[in-house]
N, C-alpha and C positions, 0 to 999 in steps of 0.2 A: 902682210899688211894688203892686199886688192883683192884677199879673201873676207877683210873683216868688212872691209869698203862695200862689198859685195849685197853680204848678209847683210849688212847696215842700209841696204837700197832697199833692199828685199822685204824687209823689217816696217821702212819706213814705209812701203809702197802698202802692207798688209793693215796697218795701220790708218794710210787715209781710205783706205777701201773699207775697214769697218766703220771709222767717219760717218764716212758717205749714208754706208747703210742705216747705219745709228738714226742719223742728220731726217736720214725717209721715213724712218718709221715709227720718228718723234712727230712730224708733220702728217705721216696719214691718220697714227693715231690722235692728233690732237683734232684732226679733218672733219672722225667718225663722232669722239665728243662732244665739237658743235652738233652736227649735223643729231645724237640723240639728245641733248637739252634742245634745242629747236624742237622736235618732234615731240619729246615730252612736254614741254610749254604749249602746243598745240593742242595736248589732246586733255591737257588741266583747261585750256582754254574751251575746248567743244563741248567734256563733258561738265562744261559749270551748264555751256548756253541749254545741253539738254534737258540737263536737273530743272531750267525753267522754264522752260517749253512744261514741264512732265508734272511741275507746280502750280500753273497758270491754267491748266487742261485737269490738274486734279481739283483745281478752286472752282471750273465751273460745269457740271456734267451735262448740259445740253452743248456747249462747244466742247468737249468731249464726245458727244457722240455724234457732232458735225465731221471733226476731226475724222473720227475712226473712219463713218461711212466715205468720205473722199479718200481715205488710207486706202480705202475694198477697194473702190471704181479706180486707184490708182494700180493698185495690184494686180487689178481685171483687163485693163488696158494692158500690160507689159506682157 
């Protein structure tokens, strides 16, 4: 009878350890999923903003020339 209790105690410890590791893995995976979704949303927002800037620049040649000139000046300063 003592051997069965010891074996059950060992099994309980193993199940408990697996449960803790599983819970930890689920929390970690969920954290990465949320971070990925937030980064993806930010990427989409920035991509839309960049598209808007490009549309504005494409609509006005003088503005685009001025922008390009300023960009070249900044590149030389760096």
